[in-house]
DOBADREN-531730 format. One record per residue: x, y, z of N, C-alpha, C in turn; residue number from 0. Coordinates in Angstrom, 1 decimal. Layout:
N
R    n_xx    n_yy    n_zz   ca_xx   ca_yy   ca_zz    c_xx    c_yy    c_zz  pos
R       X       Y       Z       X       Y       Z       X       Y       Z  NUM
...
//
This chain:
303
R    n_xx    n_yy    n_zz   ca_xx   ca_yy   ca_zz    c_xx    c_yy    c_zz  pos
R    45.8   123.2   110.3    47.0   124.0   110.6    47.4   124.9   109.4    0
R    47.7   126.1   109.7    48.2   127.0   108.7    49.7   127.3   108.9    1
R    50.5   126.9   108.0    51.9   126.8   108.2    52.6   127.7   107.1    2
R    53.6   128.5   107.6    54.4   129.3   106.7    55.8   128.7   106.8    3
R    56.4   128.5   105.6    57.8   128.0   105.5    58.7   129.0   104.7    4
R    59.8   129.4   105.3    60.8   130.2   104.7    62.0   129.3   104.4    5
R    62.3   129.2   103.1    63.2   128.2   102.7    64.4   128.9   102.0    6
R    65.6   128.7   102.6    66.8   129.2   102.0    67.4   128.1   101.1    7
R    67.1   128.3    99.8    67.5   127.2    98.8    69.0   127.2    98.5    8
R    69.7   128.2    99.0    71.2   128.1    98.8    71.9   127.6   100.0    9
R    71.2   127.2   101.0    71.9   126.7   102.3    72.2   125.2   102.2   10
R    73.3   124.9   102.7    73.7   123.5   102.9    73.8   122.7   101.6   11
R    73.5   121.4   101.7    73.7   120.5   100.5    72.6   120.6    99.5   12
R    71.4   121.2    99.9    70.3   121.3    98.9    69.7   120.0    98.6   13
R    69.4   119.2    99.6    68.9   117.8    99.4    67.4   117.8    99.2   14
R    66.7   118.9    99.4    65.3   118.9    99.2    64.5   118.3   100.3   15
R    65.1   118.1   101.5    64.3   117.5   102.6    63.1   118.3   103.0   16
R    63.1   119.6   102.8    61.9   120.4   103.2    60.7   119.9   102.4   17
R    60.8   119.4   101.2    59.7   119.0   100.4    59.1   117.7   100.9   18
R    60.0   116.8   101.4    59.6   115.6   102.1    58.8   115.9   103.4   19
R    59.3   116.9   104.1    58.7   117.4   105.3    57.3   117.9   105.0   20
R    57.1   118.6   104.0    55.7   119.2   103.7    54.8   118.0   103.4   21
R    55.2   117.0   102.6    54.4   115.9   102.3    54.0   115.1   103.6   22
R    54.9   115.0   104.6    54.7   114.3   105.8    53.9   115.0   106.8   23
R    54.0   116.4   106.9    53.3   117.1   107.9    51.9   117.5   107.6   24
R    51.5   117.5   106.3    50.2   118.0   105.9    49.1   117.0   106.2   25
R    48.0   117.5   106.7    46.8   116.7   107.0    45.6   117.4   106.4   26
R    44.5   116.7   106.4    43.3   117.2   105.8    42.9   118.6   106.3   27
R    42.7   119.5   105.4    42.3   120.8   105.8    43.5   121.8   106.0   28
R    44.7   121.3   106.0    45.9   122.1   106.3    46.2   123.0   105.2   29
R    46.9   124.0   105.5    47.4   125.0   104.4    48.8   125.3   104.7   30
R    49.6   125.3   103.6    51.1   125.6   103.7    51.4   126.7   102.7   31
R    52.2   127.7   103.1    52.7   128.7   102.2    54.2   128.6   102.2   32
R    54.8   128.3   101.1    56.3   128.1   100.9    56.9   129.3   100.2   33
R    57.8   130.0   100.8    58.5   131.1   100.2    60.0   130.8   100.3   34
R    60.7   131.1    99.2    62.1   130.8    99.1    63.0   132.0    98.8   35
R    64.2   131.9    99.2    65.3   132.8    98.9    66.6   132.1    98.5   36
R    67.3   132.7    97.6    68.7   132.2    97.4    69.7   133.0    98.0   37
R    69.3   133.9    98.9    70.2   134.8    99.6    70.0   136.2    99.1   38
R    69.5   136.4    97.9    69.2   137.7    97.4    68.2   138.5    98.1   39
R    67.1   137.8    98.4    66.0   138.4    99.2    66.3   138.1   100.7   40
R    66.3   139.1   101.5    66.5   138.9   103.0    65.4   138.0   103.5   41
R    65.7   136.9   104.2    64.7   136.0   104.7    63.7   136.7   105.6   42
R    64.1   137.8   106.2    63.2   138.5   107.1    62.0   139.1   106.3   43
R    62.2   139.3   105.0    61.1   139.8   104.1    60.2   138.7   103.7   44
R    60.5   137.4   104.0    59.6   136.3   103.7    58.6   136.0   104.9   45
R    58.9   136.6   106.0    58.1   136.3   107.2    57.3   137.5   107.8   46
R    57.0   138.5   106.9    56.4   139.7   107.4    55.0   139.5   108.0   47
R    54.3   138.4   107.5    53.0   138.1   108.0    52.9   136.8   108.8   48
R    54.0   136.4   109.4    54.1   135.1   110.1    53.1   135.1   111.3   49
R    52.7   136.2   111.8    51.7   136.2   112.9    50.3   135.7   112.4   50
R    50.1   135.6   111.1    48.8   135.1   110.6    48.8   133.6   110.5   51
R    49.9   133.0   110.9    50.1   131.5   110.7    50.2   130.9   112.1   52
R    49.9   129.6   112.2    50.1   128.8   113.4    51.5   128.6   113.8   53
R    52.4   128.5   112.8    53.8   128.3   113.1    54.6   128.7   111.8   54
R    55.9   128.9   112.1    56.8   129.3   111.0    57.9   128.2   111.0   55
R    58.2   127.7   109.8    59.4   126.7   109.7    60.4   127.5   108.9   56
R    61.7   127.5   109.4    62.8   128.2   108.7    63.7   127.1   108.3   57
R    63.8   126.8   107.0    64.7   125.8   106.5    66.0   126.5   106.0   58
R    67.1   126.2   106.7    68.4   126.9   106.3    69.3   126.6   107.5   59
R    70.4   127.5   107.5    71.4   127.4   108.5    71.1   128.3   109.7   60
R    72.0   128.4   110.6    71.8   129.3   111.8    71.5   130.7   111.4   61
R    72.2   131.2   110.4    71.9   132.6   110.0    70.5   132.8   109.5   62
R    70.0   131.9   108.8    68.6   132.0   108.3    67.6   132.0   109.5   63
R    67.8   131.1   110.4    66.9   131.1   111.6    67.0   132.3   112.4   64
R    68.2   132.8   112.7    68.3   134.0   113.5    67.8   135.2   112.9   65
R    67.9   135.4   111.5    67.4   136.5   110.9    65.9   136.5   111.0   66
R    65.2   135.4   110.8    63.8   135.3   110.9    63.3   135.5   112.3   67
R    64.0   134.9   113.2    63.6   135.1   114.7    63.8   136.5   115.1   68
R    64.9   137.2   114.6    65.1   138.6   115.0    64.0   139.5   114.4   69
R    63.6   139.2   113.2    62.5   140.0   112.6    61.2   139.8   113.3   70
R    61.0   138.7   114.0    59.8   138.4   114.8    60.0   138.4   116.3   71
R    61.0   139.1   116.7    61.4   139.1   118.2    60.2   139.5   119.0   72
R    59.9   138.7   120.0    58.9   139.0   121.0    57.5   139.0   120.4   73
R    57.3   138.3   119.3    56.0   138.2   118.6    55.2   137.0   119.1   74
R    55.9   136.0   119.7    55.2   134.8   120.2    54.9   133.8   119.1   75
R    55.4   134.0   117.9    55.2   133.1   116.8    56.1   131.9   117.0   76
R    55.6   130.7   117.0    56.4   129.5   117.2    57.2   129.2   115.9   77
R    58.5   129.0   116.1    59.4   128.8   115.0    60.1   127.5   115.1   78
R    60.1   126.7   114.0    60.8   125.4   114.0    62.0   125.6   113.2   79
R    63.2   125.5   113.8    64.5   125.6   113.0    64.6   124.2   112.2   80
R    64.5   124.3   110.9    64.6   123.1   110.1    66.1   123.0   109.6   81
R    66.9   122.1   110.1    68.3   122.1   109.8    68.7   121.7   108.4   82
R    69.0   122.7   107.6    69.4   122.4   106.2    70.6   123.2   105.8   83
R    71.3   123.7   106.8    72.5   124.5   106.6    73.8   123.6   106.6   84
R    74.9   124.2   106.9    76.2   123.5   106.9    76.5   122.9   108.3   85
R    76.5   123.8   109.3    76.8   123.3   110.7    75.6   123.1   111.5   86
R    74.6   123.9   111.3    73.3   123.7   112.1    73.5   123.6   113.6   87
R    74.3   124.6   114.1    74.6   124.5   115.5    73.4   124.7   116.4   88
R    72.4   125.6   116.0    71.2   125.8   116.8    70.5   124.5   116.9   89
R    70.2   123.8   115.8    69.5   122.5   115.9    70.2   121.5   116.8   90
R    71.5   121.5   116.7    72.3   120.5   117.5    72.2   120.9   119.0   91
R    72.2   122.1   119.3    72.1   122.6   120.7    70.7   122.2   121.3   92
R    69.7   122.2   120.4    68.3   122.0   120.8    67.8   120.5   120.6   93
R    68.8   119.6   120.2    68.4   118.2   120.0    67.4   118.0   118.9   94
R    67.3   118.9   117.9    66.3   118.9   116.9    66.8   117.8   115.9   95
R    65.9   116.9   115.5    66.3   115.8   114.5    66.4   116.4   113.1   96
R    67.1   115.6   112.2    67.3   116.0   110.9    66.3   115.3   109.9   97
R    65.7   114.2   110.3    64.9   113.4   109.4    63.5   114.0   109.2   98
R    63.0   114.2   108.0    61.8   114.9   107.8    60.6   114.4   108.6   99
R    60.4   113.1   108.7    59.3   112.6   109.4    59.4   112.9   110.9  100
R    60.6   112.8   111.5    60.7   113.2   112.9    60.5   114.7   113.1  101
R    60.9   115.5   112.1    60.6   117.0   112.2    59.1   117.3   112.1  102
R    58.4   116.5   111.2    57.0   116.7   111.1    56.3   116.3   112.4  103
R    56.7   115.3   113.1    56.1   114.9   114.4    56.4   116.0   115.4  104
R    57.7   116.5   115.4    58.1   117.6   116.3    57.2   118.8   116.2  105
R    56.9   119.2   114.9    56.0   120.3   114.7    54.6   120.1   115.2  106
R    54.1   118.9   115.0    52.7   118.5   115.5    52.7   118.5   117.0  107
R    53.7   118.1   117.7    53.7   118.1   119.1    53.7   119.5   119.7  108
R    54.3   120.5   119.0    54.2   121.9   119.3    54.6   122.2   120.7  109
R    55.8   121.6   121.2    56.4   122.0   122.4    57.2   123.3   122.2  110
R    57.0   124.3   122.9    57.7   125.6   122.7    58.4   126.1   123.9  111
R    59.5   126.8   123.7    60.2   127.5   124.8    60.7   128.8   124.3  112
R    60.7   129.8   125.1    61.2   131.1   124.7    62.7   131.2   125.0  113
R    63.5   131.6   124.0    65.0   131.7   124.2    65.4   133.1   123.9  114
R    66.6   133.4   124.5    67.2   134.8   124.3    67.7   134.9   122.9  115
R    67.7   136.1   122.4    68.4   136.4   121.1    69.4   137.5   121.4  116
R    70.5   137.5   120.5    71.5   138.5   120.6    71.2   139.5   119.5  117
R    71.6   140.8   119.7    71.6   141.8   118.7    73.0   142.4   118.6  118
R    73.5   142.4   117.4    74.8   143.1   117.2    74.6   144.4   116.4  119
R    75.2   145.4   116.9    75.2   146.7   116.2    76.7   147.0   115.7  120
R    76.8   147.1   114.4    78.2   147.4   113.8    78.0   148.2   112.6  121
R    78.8   149.2   112.4    78.8   150.1   111.3    77.4   150.7   111.1  122
R    76.7   151.0   112.1    75.4   151.7   112.0    74.3   150.7   111.7  123
R    74.6   149.4   111.6    73.5   148.5   111.2    73.3   147.5   112.4  124
R    72.1   146.9   112.4    71.8   145.9   113.5    71.5   144.6   112.9  125
R    72.0   143.5   113.5    71.7   142.2   113.1    71.4   141.3   114.3  126
R    70.5   140.3   114.1    70.2   139.4   115.2    71.0   138.1   115.1  127
R    71.3   137.5   116.2    72.0   136.2   116.2    71.4   135.3   117.3  128
R    71.4   134.0   117.1    70.9   133.1   118.0    71.9   132.3   118.8  129
R    73.0   131.9   118.1    74.0   131.0   118.7    75.1   131.8   119.2  130
R    75.9   132.4   118.4    77.0   133.2   118.8    77.5   134.2   117.7  131
R    78.1   135.3   118.2    78.7   136.2   117.3    80.2   136.4   117.8  132
R    80.9   137.2   117.0    82.3   137.5   117.5    83.1   138.2   116.5  133
R    84.4   138.4   116.8    85.3   139.1   116.0    86.7   138.4   116.1  134
R    87.4   138.4   115.0    88.8   137.9   115.0    88.9   136.5   114.4  135
R    89.5   135.6   115.1    89.8   134.3   114.6    88.6   133.5   114.1  136
R    87.5   133.5   114.8    86.3   132.8   114.4    85.7   133.4   113.1  137
R    85.7   134.7   113.0    85.2   135.4   111.9    86.0   135.1   110.6  138
R    87.3   135.0   110.8    88.2   134.7   109.7    88.0   133.3   109.2  139
R    87.7   132.3   110.1    87.4   131.0   109.7    86.1   130.9   108.9  140
R    85.1   131.6   109.4    83.8   131.6   108.7    83.9   132.2   107.3  141
R    84.7   133.3   107.2    84.8   134.0   105.9    85.6   133.1   104.9  142
R    86.7   132.5   105.4    87.5   131.6   104.5    86.8   130.3   104.1  143
R    85.9   129.9   105.0    85.1   128.6   104.7    84.0   128.8   103.7  144
R    83.5   130.0   103.6    82.3   130.3   102.8    82.3   129.8   101.4  145
R    83.5   129.9   100.7    83.5   129.5    99.3    83.4   127.9    99.1  146
R    83.8   127.2   100.1    83.8   125.7    99.9    82.8   124.9   100.8  147
R    82.1   125.6   101.7    81.2   124.8   102.6    80.1   124.2   101.9  148
R    79.7   124.7   100.7    78.6   124.0    99.9    79.0   122.6    99.5  149
R    80.3   122.4    99.3    80.8   121.2    98.8    81.5   120.3    99.9  150
R    82.2   121.0   100.8    82.9   120.2   101.8    82.0   120.0   103.1  151
R    81.0   120.8   103.3    80.2   120.7   104.5    81.0   121.2   105.7  152
R    80.8   120.7   106.9    81.5   121.2   108.1    83.0   121.1   108.0  153
R    83.6   120.2   107.1    85.0   120.1   106.9    85.6   121.4   106.4  154
R    84.8   122.2   105.8    85.3   123.5   105.3    85.8   124.4   106.4  155
R    85.2   124.3   107.6    85.6   125.1   108.7    87.0   124.6   109.2  156
R    87.2   123.3   109.2    88.5   122.8   109.7    89.6   123.1   108.7  157
R    89.3   123.1   107.4    90.2   123.5   106.4    90.6   124.9   106.6  158
R    89.6   125.8   106.8    89.9   127.2   107.0    90.8   127.4   108.3  159
R    90.5   126.7   109.3    91.2   126.8   110.6    92.7   126.4   110.4  160
R    92.9   125.3   109.6    94.2   124.9   109.3    95.1   125.8   108.5  161
R    94.4   126.7   107.7    95.0   127.7   106.9    95.3   129.0   107.7  162
R    94.8   129.0   108.9    95.0   130.2   109.7    95.6   129.9   111.1  163
R    96.7   129.2   111.1    97.4   128.8   112.3    98.0   130.0   113.1  164
R    98.2   131.1   112.4    98.8   132.3   113.0    97.8   133.5   112.8  165
R    96.6   133.5   113.5    95.7   134.5   113.3    96.2   135.9   113.8  166
R    95.5   136.9   113.3    95.9   138.3   113.7    95.8   138.5   115.2  167
R    96.9   138.9   115.8    96.9   139.3   117.2    96.5   140.7   117.4  168
R    95.7   141.1   118.3    95.2   142.4   118.5    95.1   142.8   119.9  169
R    95.1   144.1   120.2    94.8   144.6   121.5    93.3   144.8   121.6  170
R    92.7   144.1   122.6    91.3   144.0   122.7    90.8   144.9   123.9  171
R    89.8   145.7   123.6    89.3   146.5   124.7    87.8   146.2   124.8  172
R    87.3   145.8   125.9    85.9   145.4   126.1    85.2   146.2   127.2  173
R    84.0   146.4   127.0    83.1   146.9   128.0    82.0   145.9   128.2  174
R    82.0   145.2   129.4    81.0   144.2   129.7    80.2   144.7   130.9  175
R    79.0   145.1   130.6    78.1   145.7   131.6    78.8   146.7   132.4  176
R    79.6   147.6   131.8    80.2   148.7   132.5    81.6   148.4   133.0  177
R    82.0   147.1   133.0    83.4   146.8   133.4    84.3   146.8   132.2  178
R    85.4   147.6   132.3    86.3   147.8   131.2    87.5   146.8   131.3  179
R    87.8   146.2   130.2    88.8   145.1   130.2    89.7   145.3   129.0  180
R    91.0   145.1   129.3    92.0   145.2   128.2    92.8   143.9   128.2  181
R    92.9   143.3   127.0    93.6   142.1   126.8    94.3   142.0   125.5  182
R    95.3   141.1   125.3    95.8   140.8   124.0    95.2   139.4   123.6  183
R    94.8   139.3   122.3    94.3   138.1   121.9    94.0   138.0   120.4  184
R    93.4   136.9   120.0    93.1   136.8   118.6    91.6   136.8   118.3  185
R    90.8   137.1   119.3    89.4   137.2   119.0    88.5   137.3   120.3  186
R    87.2   137.5   120.1    86.2   137.6   121.1    85.0   136.8   120.6  187
R    84.4   136.0   121.4    83.1   135.3   121.1    82.0   135.8   122.1  188
R    80.9   136.1   121.5    79.7   136.5   122.3    78.7   135.3   122.2  189
R    78.6   134.6   123.3    77.9   133.2   123.2    76.5   133.2   123.8  190
R    75.6   132.7   123.1    74.2   132.5   123.6    74.1   131.0   123.8  191
R    74.1   130.2   122.8    74.2   128.7   122.9    75.7   128.4   122.8  192
R    76.2   127.5   123.6    77.6   127.3   123.8    78.2   126.1   123.0  193
R    77.3   125.2   122.5    77.8   124.0   121.9    78.1   124.2   120.4  194
R    79.3   123.7   120.0    79.7   123.8   118.6    79.9   122.4   118.1  195
R    80.7   122.2   117.1    80.8   120.8   116.5    81.4   119.8   117.5  196
R    81.1   118.5   117.2    81.6   117.4   118.1    81.2   117.5   119.5  197
R    80.0   118.2   119.8    79.5   118.3   121.1    80.4   119.1   122.0  198
R    81.3   119.8   121.5    82.2   120.7   122.3    81.5   121.9   122.8  199
R    81.6   122.2   124.1    81.0   123.4   124.6    82.1   124.5   124.8  200
R    81.8   125.7   124.3    82.8   126.8   124.4    82.9   127.2   125.9  201
R    81.8   127.3   126.6    81.7   127.5   128.0    81.1   126.3   128.7  202
R    81.4   126.2   130.0    80.8   125.1   130.8    79.3   125.1   130.7  203
R    78.7   126.2   130.9    77.2   126.3   130.9    76.6   126.5   129.6  204
R    75.5   126.0   129.3    74.7   126.3   128.1    73.4   126.9   128.5  205
R    73.4   128.2   128.6    72.2   128.9   129.3    71.7   129.9   128.4  206
R    70.9   129.5   127.3    70.4   130.5   126.4    69.1   131.1   126.8  207
R    68.7   131.0   128.1    67.4   131.5   128.6    67.6   132.4   129.9  208
R    68.9   132.8   130.1    69.2   133.4   131.4    69.4   134.9   131.3  209
R    69.2   135.5   130.1    69.3   136.9   129.9    70.8   137.4   129.9  210
R    71.7   136.5   129.7    73.1   137.0   129.6    73.9   136.2   128.6  211
R    75.0   136.8   128.1    75.9   136.2   127.2    77.0   135.6   128.0  212
R    77.7   134.5   127.4    79.0   134.2   127.8    80.0   135.0   126.9  213
R    80.9   135.7   127.5    81.8   136.5   126.7    83.2   135.9   126.8  214
R    83.7   135.4   125.7    84.9   134.5   125.7    86.0   135.3   124.9  215
R    87.1   135.6   125.6    88.3   136.2   125.0    89.3   135.1   124.7  216
R    89.6   135.1   123.4    90.6   134.1   122.9    92.0   134.7   123.1  217
R    92.7   134.3   124.1    94.0   135.0   124.5    95.2   134.3   123.9  218
R    95.0   133.1   123.3    96.1   132.4   122.7    96.7   133.2   121.5  219
R    98.0   133.1   121.3    98.6   133.8   120.2    98.6   133.0   118.9  220
R    98.2   131.8   118.9    98.1   131.0   117.7    97.0   130.0   117.8  221
R    96.6   129.4   116.7    95.5   128.4   116.7    95.9   127.2   117.6  222
R    97.2   126.8   117.6    97.6   125.7   118.4    97.4   126.0   119.9  223
R    97.5   127.3   120.3    97.3   127.6   121.7    95.8   127.4   122.2  224
R    94.9   127.2   121.2    93.5   127.0   121.6    93.2   125.5   121.7  225
R    94.1   124.6   121.3    93.9   123.2   121.4    93.6   122.7   122.8  226
R    94.3   123.1   123.8    93.9   122.7   125.2    92.5   123.0   125.6  227
R    92.1   124.2   125.2    90.7   124.6   125.5    89.7   123.7   124.8  228
R    90.0   123.4   123.5    89.2   122.5   122.7    89.1   121.1   123.4  229
R    90.2   120.6   123.9    90.2   119.3   124.6    89.4   119.4   125.9  230
R    89.5   120.5   126.6    88.7   120.7   127.8    87.2   120.7   127.5  231
R    86.8   121.3   126.4    85.4   121.3   126.0    84.9   119.9   125.7  232
R    85.8   119.0   125.1    85.4   117.7   124.9    85.2   116.9   126.2  233
R    86.1   117.2   127.2    86.0   116.5   128.5    84.7   116.9   129.3  234
R    84.2   118.1   129.0    83.0   118.5   129.6    81.8   117.5   129.5  235
R    81.9   116.7   128.4    80.8   115.7   128.2    80.8   114.7   129.3  236
R    81.9   114.5   129.9    82.0   113.5   131.0    81.7   114.0   132.3  237
R    81.3   115.3   132.4    80.9   115.9   133.6    82.1   116.4   134.5  238
R    83.3   116.4   134.0    84.4   116.8   134.8    84.6   118.3   134.8  239
R    84.2   119.0   133.8    84.3   120.4   133.7    85.7   121.0   134.0  240
R    86.7   120.5   133.3    88.0   121.0   133.5    88.2   122.5   133.1  241
R    89.2   123.1   133.6    89.5   124.5   133.2    89.7   124.6   131.7  242
R    89.3   125.8   131.2    89.5   126.1   129.8    90.9   126.5   129.5  243
R    91.8   126.5   130.5    93.2   126.9   130.4    93.3   128.4   130.2  244
R    94.5   128.9   130.2    94.8   130.3   130.1    94.5   130.8   128.7  245
R    94.2   129.9   127.8    94.0   130.4   126.4    92.6   131.1   126.2  246
R    91.7   130.8   127.2    90.3   131.4   127.1    90.1   132.1   128.5  247
R    89.5   133.3   128.4    88.9   134.0   129.6    87.4   134.2   129.3  248
R    86.6   133.7   130.3    85.2   133.7   130.1    84.5   134.6   131.2  249
R    83.7   135.5   130.6    83.0   136.5   131.4    81.5   136.3   131.1  250
R    80.7   137.1   131.8    79.2   137.0   131.5    78.7   138.5   131.6  251
R    77.7   138.7   130.7    77.1   140.1   130.7    76.0   140.1   129.7  252
R    75.2   141.2   129.8    74.1   141.3   128.9    74.3   142.4   127.9  253
R    75.2   143.3   128.1    75.6   144.4   127.2    77.1   144.4   127.0  254
R    77.6   144.2   125.8    79.0   144.1   125.5    79.4   145.0   124.4  255
R    80.5   145.7   124.5    81.1   146.5   123.4    82.6   146.0   123.2  256
R    83.0   145.9   122.0    84.3   145.4   121.7    85.0   146.3   120.7  257
R    86.2   146.7   121.0    87.1   147.5   120.1    88.4   146.6   120.0  258
R    89.1   146.8   118.8    90.3   146.0   118.6    91.3   146.9   117.8  259
R    92.5   146.8   118.1    93.6   147.4   117.4    94.7   146.4   117.0  260
R    94.8   146.0   115.7    94.1   146.5   114.6    92.6   146.0   114.6  261
R    91.7   146.6   113.8    90.3   146.2   113.7    90.3   144.7   113.2  262
R    89.3   144.0   113.7    89.1   142.6   113.4    87.7   142.4   112.7  263
R    87.7   141.5   111.8    86.4   141.1   111.1    85.4   140.5   112.1  264
R    84.1   140.8   111.8    83.1   140.3   112.7    82.2   139.2   112.0  265
R    81.6   138.4   112.8    80.6   137.4   112.3    79.5   137.3   113.2  266
R    78.3   136.9   112.7    77.2   136.5   113.6    76.5   135.3   113.0  267
R    76.5   134.3   113.8    75.9   133.0   113.4    76.4   132.5   112.0  268
R    77.7   132.7   111.9    78.4   132.2   110.7    78.4   133.1   109.5  269
R    77.7   134.2   109.6    77.6   135.2   108.5    78.7   136.2   108.6  270
R    79.4   136.5   107.5    80.5   137.5   107.6    80.2   138.6   106.5  271
R    79.5   139.7   106.9    79.1   140.7   105.9    80.2   141.7   105.5  272
R    81.4   141.5   106.1    82.5   142.3   105.7    82.7   143.5   106.6  273
R    82.0   143.6   107.8    82.3   144.6   108.8    83.4   144.3   109.7  274
R    83.9   145.3   110.3    85.0   145.1   111.3    84.6   145.8   112.6  275
R    85.4   145.5   113.7    85.2   146.1   115.0    85.4   147.6   114.8  276
R    84.8   148.4   115.7    84.1   148.0   116.9    82.7   147.6   116.7  277
R    82.1   146.8   117.7    80.7   146.5   117.6    80.2   146.4   119.0  278
R    78.9   146.5   119.1    78.1   146.3   120.4    77.2   145.2   120.3  279
R    76.9   144.5   121.4    76.0   143.4   121.4    75.1   143.5   122.7  280
R    73.8   143.2   122.5    73.0   143.2   123.7    72.1   142.0   123.6  281
R    71.7   141.5   124.8    70.8   140.4   124.8    69.3   140.9   124.8  282
R    68.5   140.1   124.1    67.0   140.4   124.1    66.4   139.1   124.8  283
R    66.1   139.3   126.0    65.6   138.1   126.8    64.3   137.5   126.3  284
R    64.3   136.2   126.1    63.1   135.4   125.8    62.4   135.9   124.5  285
R    63.2   136.3   123.5    62.6   137.0   122.4    62.2   136.0   121.3  286
R    62.7   134.8   121.3    62.4   133.8   120.2    61.7   132.6   120.8  287
R    60.5   132.3   120.3    59.7   131.2   120.7    60.0   130.0   119.7  288
R    60.7   129.0   120.2    61.2   127.9   119.3    60.4   126.6   119.6  289
R    60.2   125.9   118.6    59.6   124.5   118.8    60.7   123.6   119.0  290
R    60.6   122.8   120.1    61.8   122.0   120.5    61.3   120.6   121.0  291
R    62.2   119.6   120.9    61.8   118.3   121.5    61.9   118.3   123.0  292
R    61.4   117.2   123.6    61.3   117.1   125.0    62.7   117.2   125.7  293
R    63.7   116.7   125.0    65.1   116.8   125.6    65.5   118.3   125.9  294
R    65.2   119.1   124.9    65.5   120.6   125.0    64.7   121.2   126.1  295
R    63.4   120.8   126.1    62.5   121.4   127.1    63.0   121.1   128.5  296
R    63.4   119.8   128.7    63.9   119.4   130.0    65.2   120.1   130.4  297
R    66.1   120.3   129.4    67.4   120.9   129.7    67.3   122.4   130.0  298
R    66.5   123.1   129.2    66.5   124.6   129.2    65.4   125.3   129.9  299
R    64.3   124.6   130.3    63.2   125.2   130.9    63.6   125.7   132.3  300
R    64.6   125.1   132.9    65.1   125.5   134.2    66.0   126.8   134.2  301
R    66.4   127.2   133.0    67.3   128.4   132.9    66.5   129.6   133.3  302
//
């Protein structure tokens, strides 16, 4: 096997699990190429020749994986998301294990499935995302959590949320596949994979292979107003699928444009580059070939 590894050494706790993985996955005659970035070098620049390898392993958080997958969109290169970031939402949605030996076995099994990618266009630039993007309250949380997530881990996001109980209220104007929508709210989420921390699903369905986004308008006027929707997401695990309450409005579409007055900060897969609305997002169907365990294959192959 000829294996390329793109390693974000600044992601997550920096426990060095990727090096244990290399020791466990290698067999006689195998070749591995390890390239690293601390965030200075765009991870997309590390995977320019990934088509020459049997598989690509991306060790980092959601942003690292989505940047690499976007750079290789529709290439057919099998990508293993190696969870070494803070939240690792993509890995959690895909039931990908964290233990290096289990990840080595997963790579050797080489079960793959093609998943949709999102593309955000903002301020004349384009970025790929795999899990979700958005503007407003969620972006503010991501931005405020950035300085402490290296030390606090996922708790950094809750600390940031607690410090933003009265997020910026804005007039939101959306174009969802040609349908124009005006609302008041604190943000918009563009969802590909719907599961976040604590197994909470933002939308009822988790359909990252259907060629559409879930478009979620956060209509609550405060963080406390979103609590009922959070509880409803928890109850989804029991199969009851309760209403998300009036605090969320959920639409579906493949092309979305968002304007806000006042402008709101944007994020994509937890990255906040400092841009504000307006933005556009489009789905790229089946663009990312990911290596997944059998549980993910069973859940998503029917999408």
